C-alpha positions in Angstrom: 113.5 101.2 107.7 111.3 100.3 104.6 113.5 100.4 101.6 112.5 100.2 97.9 110.7 97.5 96.4 112.6 96.0 93.8 111.3 92.5 93.6 108.0 90.8 94.5 106.2 87.4 95.1 102.5 86.9 94.3 100.9 83.7 96.0 98.1 82.5 94.2 98.0 82.6 90.6 94.1 82.7 90.1 92.7 85.8 88.0 93.5 88.0 90.7 96.8 86.9 91.7 98.2 86.8 87.9 96.3 90.1 87.3 98.4 91.7 90.5 101.7 90.1 88.8 100.9 91.5 85.8 100.5 95.1 86.9 103.8 94.6 88.6 105.6 93.5 85.5 103.9 96.6 83.9 105.8 99.0 86.3 109.0 96.8 85.7 109.1 94.9 89.0 110.3 91.2 88.6 107.7 88.9 89.9 107.8 85.5 91.5 104.1 83.8 90.8 103.8 80.8 93.2 101.0 78.3 93.5 100.2 75.0 94.5 101.8 71.6 93.1 99.4 69.5 91.2 98.8 66.1 92.7 98.1 64.2 89.6 99.2 64.0 85.9 97.2 65.0 82.7 97.1 62.4 80.1 99.2 64.3 77.9 101.7 64.6 80.4 101.9 61.0 81.4 102.2 60.6 77.3 105.2 62.6 77.3 106.9 60.5 80.2 106.6 63.3 82.6 106.5 62.6 86.6 104.9 64.6 89.3 108.6 65.4 90.1 109.3 67.3 87.0 109.6 71.1 87.2 107.3 71.8 84.3 104.8 69.8 86.2 105.0 71.2 89.6 105.1 74.7 88.4 102.2 74.1 85.7 99.6 76.0 87.6 101.5 79.3 87.8 103.0 78.9 84.3 99.5 78.5 82.8 98.2 81.5 84.4 101.3 83.1 83.0 100.2 82.2 79.5 96.7 83.1 79.8 97.9 86.6 80.2 98.7 86.9 77.0 95.0 85.9 75.9 92.8 87.7 78.4 90.7 90.9 77.7 91.1 93.5 78.6 94.7 92.8 78.3 96.4 92.6 81.9 99.9 93.4 80.5 100.5 96.8 79.0 102.7 95.0 76.5 103.4 91.4 75.9 106.9 91.3 76.7 106.3 92.3 80.3 105.2 88.4 80.8 108.9 87.8 80.8 109.2 89.6 84.2 107.0 87.1 85.9 108.7 83.9 86.8 106.8 80.7 87.8 107.2 78.8 90.8 105.4 76.8 93.6 104.7 76.6 97.3 106.8 73.6 97.9 110.0 74.3 96.0 110.1 78.1 95.9 109.1 79.2 99.3 112.9 79.9 100.6 113.1 82.4 97.7 110.8 84.8 99.3 114.1 86.0 101.0 114.8 87.7 97.6 111.9 90.0 97.4 110.7 93.2 99.2 107.0 92.6 99.1 105.0 89.4 99.3 101.3 89.4 98.4 99.0 86.8 99.2 96.2 86.0 97.0 95.0 82.4 98.0 91.6 81.0 98.6 89.4 83.1 101.0 89.9 80.8 103.8 91.4 81.9 107.0 92.8 78.7 108.1 94.7 78.3 104.7 96.1 82.0 104.7 97.4 81.2 108.1 99.0 78.3 107.2 100.7 80.3 104.2 101.8 83.1 106.2 103.5 80.5 108.7 105.6 79.5 105.9 106.1 83.2 104.9 107.4 84.1 108.3 110.1 81.5 108.0 111.4 82.4 104.7 111.0 86.3 104.3 113.9 88.6 105.0 113.5 91.4 107.9 111.9 94.5 106.7 109.9 92.9 103.7 106.3 93.9 103.4 103.7 91.2 103.4 100.3 91.9 102.3 96.9 90.2 101.7 94.6 91.0 98.8 91.8 89.7 100.7 88.2 91.4 100.3 86.4 89.3 103.1 88.6 88.0 105.8 89.8 90.1 108.7 93.5 91.2 108.4 93.8 91.3 112.2 93.0 87.8 112.2 95.6 86.6 109.8 98.5 88.0 111.7 97.8 85.8 114.9 101.1 83.8 115.9 103.3 85.6 113.5 106.5 87.2 114.5 106.8 90.8 115.5 108.5 91.8 112.4 106.0 90.2 110.4 103.4 92.0 112.2 104.9 95.4 112.2 105.2 95.0 108.2 101.8 93.5 107.5 98.9 95.1 105.9 95.8 94.5 103.7 96.2 95.7 100.3 92.9 95.1 98.3 93.3 95.4 94.6 90.2 95.9 92.2 89.7 93.8 89.2 91.4 94.1 86.8 94.5 95.7 88.4 95.8 97.2 85.4 92.6 99.4 84.8 90.8 100.0 88.0 92.3 102.6 90.0 91.1 101.8 93.6 93.7 100.3 96.2 92.5 99.8 99.6 95.1 99.6 102.4 93.9 98.0 105.7 96.5 98.3 108.3 96.3 96.2 111.5 97.0 97.4 114.9 100.5 96.2 114.7 101.4 97.8 111.3 104.2 100.4 111.6 103.1 103.8 110.6 106.1 104.3 108.1 105.0 101.0 106.3 101.3 102.6 105.7 103.0 105.9 104.7 105.5 104.1 102.3 103.1 101.9 100.8 100.6 104.7 100.2 103.3 106.7 98.4 104.6 103.5 96.6 101.1 102.6 95.2 100.4 105.9 94.2 103.7 106.9 92.5 104.6 103.6 90.9 101.5 101.8 90.7 99.3 104.6 89.7 96.7 104.0 92.2 94.4 105.8 94.0 94.8 104.7 98.0 92.2 104.7 100.3 92.9 103.6 103.8 90.0 101.2 104.9 88.9 99.7 108.5 89.2 96.1 109.0 85.5 95.5 108.4 83.6 93.1 105.7 84.3 94.0 102.1 86.0 97.1 103.5 84.6 100.4 101.8 83.8 100.2 98.1 82.7 96.5 98.0 80.5 97.3 101.2 78.8 100.4 99.7 78.9 99.1 96.1 77.4 95.5 96.9 74.5 97.0 99.0 73.7 99.5 96.3 73.7 96.8 93.6 71.4 94.6 96.1 69.0 97.3 96.9 68.6 98.1 93.1 67.7 94.4 92.4 65.0 94.7 95.4 63.6 98.0 93.7 63.5 96.2 90.4 61.4 93.3 91.9 59.4 95.7 94.0 58.5 98.3 91.2 58.1 95.8 88.5 60.8 97.3 86.5 62.8 95.0 83.9 66.6 94.6 84.0 66.6 96.8 80.7 64.8 99.6 82.1 66.9 99.7 85.3 70.2 99.6 83.3 68.9 102.7 81.2 68.6 104.9 84.0 71.6 103.6 86.4 74.2 104.4 84.1 75.7 107.8 82.9 72.5 109.3 83.4 73.1 109.1 87.3 76.9 109.6 86.8 77.6 105.8 86.8 79.4 103.7 84.1 77.7 102.7 81.0 77.7 99.2 82.3 75.1 100.5 84.8 73.7 97.8 87.1 72.9 94.5 85.6 75.8 94.7 82.7 78.2 95.3 85.6 77.2 92.2 87.3 77.5 90.3 84.1 80.9 91.7 83.8 82.1 91.2 87.4 80.5 87.7 87.2 77.4 86.8 89.4 79.5 83.9 91.3 82.0 86.5 92.3 79.2 89.0 93.4 77.3 86.7 95.4 80.5 85.6 97.3 81.2 89.1 98.3 77.6 89.5 99.2 78.0 86.6 101.6 81.0 88.0 103.3 78.9 90.9 104.8 75.9 88.6 105.2 77.8 86.2 107.7 78.7 89.2 109.8 75.9 91.6 110.2 72.2 91.6 111.5 68.7 92.8 111.1 67.7 94.8 107.9 71.3 95.0 106.7 71.4 91.1 106.6 68.1 91.1 104.8 69.6 93.3 101.9 73.0 91.3 101.6 70.9 88.0 101.3 70.1 88.1 97.4 66.8 87.1 96.0 66.2 83.4 95.0 66.3 84.2 91.2 69.9 85.3 91.4 70.8 82.1 93.2 69.1 80.3 90.8 71.0 81.8 88.0 74.1 80.9 89.9 73.2 77.3 90.0 72.3 77.3 86.4 76.0 78.7 85.5 74.2 82.0 84.0 76.9 84.1 85.6 77.6 86.5 83.1 79.9 87.3 80.3 82.6 84.5 81.3 79.8 82.0 80.7 78.4 83.4 77.8 75.2 84.5 79.5 73.7 86.3 82.7 71.5 89.2 82.8 71.8 89.6 79.1 72.3 87.2 76.4 73.4 88.0 73.0 71.7 85.8 70.3 71.2 85.7 66.7 67.8 87.1 65.3 66.1 88.1 62.2 68.2 91.2 62.0 71.8 90.0 63.0 72.7 89.7 66.4 70.5 91.2 69.4 71.0 91.6 73.0 68.1 90.3 74.8 67.4 90.8 79.0 66.3 88.2 81.4 63.1 88.3 83.0 63.5 87.6 86.8 60.1 86.2 87.1 60.4 83.5 84.6 64.1 83.2 83.9 63.4 83.4 79.9 65.0 86.1 77.9 63.0 88.9 75.9 63.5 92.0 74.0 65.7 94.5 75.8 63.5 97.6 77.2 64.5 101.0 78.0 62.7 103.3 80.6 61.7 106.6 79.1 59.6 109.1 80.9 59.4 112.8 81.2 62.1 113.1 83.8 64.6 111.2 81.6 64.1 113.3 78.9 64.4 116.4 81.0 67.6 114.8 82.6 69.2 114.9 79.1 68.4 118.5 78.6 69.9 119.5 82.1 73.3 121.0 82.2 75.7 119.0 84.3 75.5 116.0 86.3 74.1 118.1 89.6 71.2 119.1 87.6 70.5 115.7 86.0 70.4 113.6 89.4 68.4 116.5 90.9 65.8 116.4 88.1 65.9 112.5 88.2 65.9 112.1 92.1 62.8 114.2 92.6 60.5 113.4 89.5 56.9 112.4 90.0 57.1 109.2 87.5 58.3 105.6 87.3 62.0 106.7 86.6 61.9 109.4 89.4 60.6 106.8 91.6 63.3 104.4 90.9 65.9 106.7 91.3 64.7 108.0 94.6 64.2 104.7 96.0 67.9 103.6 95.2 69.4 106.8 96.2 67.5 106.9 99.4 68.8 103.8 101.3 72.6 103.9 99.8 72.7 107.6 101.1 71.3 106.5 104.5 73.8 103.5 104.7 76.7 105.3 103.8 76.2 107.8 106.5 75.2 104.8 108.9 78.4 102.9 107.8 80.9 105.7 107.3 82.9 105.7 110.5 83.0 102.1 110.9 84.4 101.4 107.6 86.6 104.6 106.9 88.2 107.4 108.6 86.0 110.1 106.8 83.3 110.8 104.2 86.2 111.7 101.5 87.5 108.1 101.8 84.3 106.6 101.1 83.4 108.9 98.0 87.0 108.5 96.5 86.5 104.6 97.2 83.4 104.6 95.1 84.8 106.8 92.3 88.0 104.7 91.9 86.8 101.3 92.6 83.3 101.5 91.2 83.7 104.4 88.7 80.7 106.5 90.1 81.2 110.1 89.0 80.2 111.2 92.5 80.7 109.3 95.7 77.5 109.1 98.0 78.3 112.2 100.0 78.7 114.3 96.9 75.4 113.0 95.1 73.9 113.8 98.5 75.0 117.4 98.1 73.8 117.5 94.5 70.4 116.5 95.2 70.4 118.7 98.3 71.0 117.6 101.8 68.1 119.4 103.8 65.6 118.9 101.1 66.4 115.0 100.8 66.6 114.4 104.7 63.1 116.2 104.9 61.6 113.8 102.3 63.3 110.9 103.8 61.9 111.5 107.1 58.7 112.2 105.9 58.7 108.6 104.4 59.5 107.2 108.1 63.1 106.6 107.3 65.7 107.5 110.2 68.6 109.4 109.1 72.1 109.1 111.1 72.0 111.7 114.0 75.5 113.0 112.6 73.8 114.3 109.4 71.1 115.8 111.2 73.6 117.5 113.6 75.5 118.9 110.6 72.2 120.6 109.4 71.1 121.9 112.7 74.4 123.6 113.3 73.5 125.5 109.8 75.8 123.7 107.7 73.8 122.9 104.3 76.5 120.6 102.5 79.0 117.6 103.2 81.6 119.8 101.0 82.6 123.4 100.7 85.2 124.7 98.6 88.3 122.4 99.1 87.1 121.3 102.7 84.7 118.3 103.8 82.5 118.0 106.9 84.2 115.9 109.7 83.1 115.7 113.4 81.3 119.1 113.5 84.0 121.3 111.3 85.4 121.2 107.8 88.7 119.6 107.2 90.8 120.7 104.3 91.4 118.1 101.5 94.9 117.5 101.5 96.0 116.4 97.8 99.1 114.9 96.5 101.5 117.8 95.5 101.6 116.1 92.0 98.0 116.6 91.3 97.4 119.5 88.8 93.8 120.7 88.4 93.5 122.6 85.1 90.1 123.6 85.9 91.1 125.2 89.4 93.9 127.0 87.5 91.4 128.5 85.4 89.5 129.6 88.3 92.4 131.2 89.8 92.7 133.4 86.8 95.7 131.7 85.3 94.7 131.5 81.9 97.3 133.3 79.7 94.6 133.8 76.7 92.4 131.4 74.9 90.0 130.9 72.0 86.9 128.4 71.3 89.3 125.7 70.7 92.2 125.9 73.5 93.6 127.8 76.4 96.8 128.9 77.4 97.5 128.3 81.1 100.1 129.2 83.4 101.1 125.8 85.3 103.7 127.6 87.5 107.4 127.5 87.9 107.7 129.1 84.3 106.0 126.4 82.5 102.8 127.1 80.4 100.4 124.4 79.5 97.9 124.4 76.2 94.8 122.9 76.9 92.6 121.7 74.0 88.7 121.9 74.6 87.0 122.0 71.5 84.6 119.1 70.9 86.2 116.0 71.3 89.4 117.9 71.5 89.7 117.5 67.6 92.1 120.1 65.7 90.5 122.9 63.7 92.0 126.2 62.8 91.3 127.5 66.3 93.6 125.1 67.9 96.1 125.5 65.3 96.0 129.5 65.8 96.5 128.6 69.4 99.4 126.3 69.0 101.4 128.9 67.0 100.4 131.7 69.5 101.2 129.8 72.2 104.8 128.9 71.1 105.5 132.8 70.6 104.2 133.2 74.0 106.6 130.5 75.5 109.4 131.4 73.6 109.4 134.9 75.0 108.2 134.2 78.6 108.4 130.9 79.6 110.8 127.8 80.4 108.6 125.5 78.0 105.3 124.5 77.1 103.2 121.3 78.0 100.4 120.4 75.4 97.9 118.2 77.6 94.5 118.4 78.9 92.0 116.7 81.5 89.3 115.6 79.0 88.0 111.9 78.4 90.7 111.7 75.5 93.7 113.8 74.4 92.6 114.3 71.1 90.8 111.9 68.6 92.1 113.7 65.5 91.8 116.7 63.0 88.0 118.2 62.9 86.7 115.4 60.4 83.3 117.2 59.8 85.0 120.5 58.7 87.2 118.3 56.2 84.3 116.6 54.9 82.1 119.6 54.3 84.9 121.4 52.7 85.7 118.6 50.3 81.7 118.2 49.4 81.6 121.8 48.5 84.9 121.3 46.2 86.8 123.9 48.5 90.0 122.5 48.1 91.8 125.8 48.1 90.4 126.1 51.6 91.6 122.6 52.7 94.8 123.1 51.2 95.1 126.3 53.4 94.1 124.2 56.5 96.8 121.6 55.8 99.4 123.9 55.3 98.4 125.8 58.6 98.5 122.2 60.2 102.1 121.4 59.2 103.1 124.8 60.0 101.8 124.4 63.5 103.4 121.0 64.0 106.7 122.3 62.5 106.4 125.2 65.4 106.2 122.4 67.9 109.2 120.5 66.5 111.4 123.6 66.2 110.6 126.0 69.1 113.7 127.2 70.9 112.0 126.3 74.1 111.0 122.6 74.9 107.5 121.3 74.1 106.6 118.4 76.0 103.0 116.6 74.9 101.4 114.8 77.5 98.6 112.3 75.8 96.5 110.1 77.5 93.3 107.8 76.5 92.7 108.3 72.7 95.6 110.0 70.7 94.5 109.2 67.3 95.5 110.8 64.0 96.0 114.6 64.4 96.4 113.9 68.1 99.3 111.7 67.5 100.8 114.1 65.0 100.7 116.9 67.8 102.9 114.7 69.9 105.2 113.2 67.5 107.4 116.6 66.7 107.7 117.4 70.4 110.8 117.5 72.2 109.5 114.8 74.5 106.4 113.1 75.0 105.2 112.3 78.8 102.6 109.6 78.0 99.7 108.3 80.3 100.2 104.7 80.9 97.0 104.0 79.2 97.4 105.9 76.3 96.2 104.6 72.9 98.2 106.2 69.9 98.1 105.7 66.4 97.8 107.2 62.9 94.5 106.1 61.9 93.5 108.1 58.9 93.5 105.1 56.6 90.3 104.2 58.1 88.5 107.4 56.7 90.3 106.9 53.4 93.0 109.2 53.9 96.4 109.4 55.0 98.1 111.7 57.8 98.4 115.3 56.4 99.8 117.0 59.3 103.3 115.6 59.0 102.6 112.3 60.7 104.1 110.2 57.9 107.5 112.2 58.2 107.6 112.2 62.0 106.8 108.5 62.4 109.5 107.7 59.8 112.0 110.2 61.5 111.1 108.4 64.8 111.7 104.8 63.5 115.1 106.1 61.9 116.3 107.5 65.1 115.7 104.1 66.9 117.9 102.3 64.4 121.1 101.1 66.1 124.1 103.7 65.8 127.2 102.7 64.2 125.9 100.2 61.7 124.4 100.5 58.2 121.1 101.5 58.4 118.4 99.5 56.7 116.3 102.2 55.2 113.9 99.8 53.6 113.1 97.8 56.7 112.5 101.3 58.3 110.2 102.6 55.5 108.3 99.1 55.5 107.7 99.6 59.3 106.5 103.1 58.8 104.4 102.2 55.8 102.8 99.1 57.8 101.9 100.9 61.0 100.2 103.8 59.0 98.7 101.5 56.3 97.2 99.1 58.7 96.2 102.0 61.2 97.7 100.4 64.2 96.8 101.7 67.6 99.2 101.0 70.4 97.0 99.6 73.5 99.2 101.3 76.3 102.1 103.6 76.1 104.5 100.8 76.4 103.1 99.3 73.4 103.4 102.8 71.6 107.0 102.4 72.2 107.2 98.9 70.7 105.3 100.5 67.7 107.8 103.3 67.3 105.2 106.4 68.5 107.3 106.8 71.5 111.3 106.9 72.0 113.8 106.3 74.4 113.6 110.2 75.1 110.1 109.8 76.1 108.5 108.9 79.4 105.5 107.2 80.9 103.2 108.3 83.8 101.4 105.2 85.6 99.0 107.7 87.6 96.9 109.8 85.6 96.4 112.3 88.2 100.2 113.1 88.3 100.4 113.1 84.3 100.6 117.0 83.9 102.9 117.3 86.7 105.2 114.8 85.2 105.2 116.4 81.7 105.9 120.0 83.5 108.7 118.5 85.2 110.3 117.0 81.9 109.9 120.8 80.6 111.8 121.9 83.5 114.6 119.3 83.1 114.9 119.9 79.4 115.1 123.8 79.9 117.7 123.3 82.9 119.9 121.3 81.1 120.3 123.9 78.3 117.8 122.7 75.5 118.4 123.5 72.1 115.9 123.0 69.4 116.8 120.5 66.5 118.8 121.6 63.6 116.8 121.3 60.2 118.5 118.7 58.0 117.9 116.6 55.0 116.1 113.1 55.3 117.4 110.1 53.6 114.7 108.1 51.6 114.0 105.0 50.0 113.1 106.6 46.6 111.6 104.7 43.6 113.0 101.2 44.6 111.5 101.5 48.0 108.2 102.7 46.8 108.1 99.5 44.4 108.9 97.4 47.3 106.0 98.7 49.8 103.7 98.8 46.8 104.2 95.2 46.0 103.3 94.2 49.7 100.1 96.2 49.2 99.3 94.4 45.7 99.8 91.0 47.3 97.4 91.6 49.9 94.8 92.9 47.3 95.3 89.7 45.0 94.8 87.7 48.3 91.3 89.5 48.6 92.6 91.4 51.9 92.0 94.9 51.0 89.8 96.8 48.6 90.6 98.6 45.4 90.5 101.9 47.3 92.5 100.3 50.2 95.4 99.8 47.4 94.8 103.5 46.0 95.4 104.6 49.5 98.5 102.6 49.8 99.9 103.7 46.7 99.7 107.4 48.0 101.3 106.4 51.3 104.0 104.4 49.9 104.8 107.4 47.5 105.2 109.8 50.6 107.1 107.6 52.5 109.4 106.7 49.8 110.2 110.2 49.0 108.5 110.2 45.7 110.8 109.6 42.3 114.3 109.9 43.3 116.8 107.4 43.7 117.1 105.3 46.6 119.2 107.0 49.4 118.7 110.5 48.2 118.5 113.1 51.1 115.7 115.4 50.5 114.4 118.4 52.2 111.7 118.2 55.1 109.2 120.5 53.1 109.5 118.4 50.1 108.3 115.5 52.0 105.3 117.5 53.4 104.4 118.8 50.2 104.2 115.2 49.0 102.0 114.4 51.9 99.6 117.2 51.4 99.2 116.5 47.8 98.3 113.1 48.8 96.1 114.0 51.3 94.2 116.3 49.1 94.1 114.1 46.2 92.3 111.4 48.6 89.9 113.8 50.1 88.4 114.3 46.8 87.9 110.7 46.1 84.0 109.9 46.5 84.8 106.6 48.1 87.0 108.7 50.9 84.1 110.9 51.2 81.9 107.9 51.9 84.2 106.5 54.6 84.5 109.8 56.5 80.5 110.0 56.3 80.4 106.6 57.7 82.6 107.0 60.5 80.9 110.3 61.5 77.5 108.8 61.5 78.3 105.2 62.4 81.6 105.9 64.6 83.3 102.9 62.9 85.3 102.5 59.6 83.5 101.6 56.2 85.0 99.0 54.1 84.3 100.2 50.6 
């Protein structure tokens, strides 16, 4: 029987090994990180009188890797304190400790002989039933287990993480012929539920699924660039979001990944295949020359792109592959690129580009064609079905559509006809599908497989709001939001205004939804499946009203906002907020008064109004202060000033948590709140929390007075702000904002320790907000944010 994974060990502390250890720590699993013992002392160690026998020297490689986690960007740890869950060790002194762990992950150098040697030791020390896996990307997992014990073989598989492990969703699981079925089942569920991964089962072939297709696609793109005389910048301008790929497109992606890593991955396949495929996996000479020069991308400071200082400040220049010199970055602009911008939806955009008779169309068709044919050729050798291939490319490479979904988008019959007219050989199974009268790889919730359509079986924890809306589950809606029946007596409020910003339409829906839920439902989830949860109030509307001197109108909007937030706080049925990604300003204000917050792990929460010359106006100051009060240790004298200072500092500095775990440290989340690692399970987890609160007899919090620091506390906070002003760290206008904010948090001109009404604090907040919105410098900040997308310091 497979048990739980309570403790893990990672063998190899390089970038990938330490990244996997960090991700295990992020989900609360203590992890032992082992590496080799250094063979010589550094000059510094010799000066300190250390020897090769000292533990700090022997563990140095893994200790250094753990320390580096704190400096890496993007951050591998969701909160820095998670580092304490990773323990450094070495292969000579600590292998016997593998008996303590439930999962051992090998991430040593890509050399079969070395891996087999490591696994021989692992087999000696591991406990029976513990899972062992390799993070290899190029070596046969089947070959690794030769000579191992039966129990080892039954509990061994490949677990191929994508870098960086915290952020990339894909985990390819590669069983061997010996792997127990229950081990595969357990690891799939564990990876999805605990690690937050999207799992795809891959076959034991070079580079498995995503790297096989993705590397082929990148090399085909380079080939077409050289053949068609396109520039690096031109290719990137049309191979990113225009075709449903990440912003980093082709060459920026290679710079981020590192050309050295990419060439290594390409060689994995090159060494094991023949014919045309071998040709493609042999990168052109200029790429090898770049690697020899050390121009391997971002980590080296230059690659296909280079950031350099010009006459107008910093500029990004592109590499000319023919001369290996840098020049101005170019973009490909044709009739089809402009038409694609106007096309509605990704399907229409890719179809417009694929069949266009211009330079952009020619490039896109010549990129799509070989990748689609190659995906069909390789599909059943590298994966079980087309669904696995599509999921791997979406989760591992950030494609919006996998190759078979893309093929459906441009039309299978039409594209096959064009491919064959150009002399290409389309795999027989695709032609058989068309001959049988099937026009697409996907139909409704099924995919084509061996002559028929198989239902797509999804994890029961996945909720699709779009599908619920198609099933007529909308209770009511307006332009800004919809109330949807999530099933099991729970309703869900989805924002769908532009950027999910909060305007009067959303505020009206909040109040209307709570009325409905209080009558007919167990509770309410506030969540959506947009790019971000909510980036704040409708700033354009606020600025326009302020510029037109409509302060009566703005006063009414802020009152409505505060009333809607009070409805969330005092609803007789539990309201659970489910934030994800950017949850800023008003987005955070929606979450703070809820009965519980079920945050996605990648939630970036903050009250950032100071950046546009304002302070929170929807109750955010009061709510963050209350949450900080709630965190104070019970049974001791509360240090009100420390709580006020923390609240003031968090808002005044517009601190944004870089994860849900950091949001807990910043006071945005409390012990009653939860974190979901898998974004696909997020709404389900929030729904379960509503049911849990309802079933245990939820009652709304009682309205009570709030103790504040008053005038003396106001003076203390203001002193800190003035010190920053005298130090040249903030401007006059920053100080003015700080004064207003401190006054609100302090509770105005009352003695320290006074208990005040909640409405009194809200009135102070509203007055401060309205006075700041009238300031010309605040309006300049708002204008700058709307036009430039970044804060103005004035």
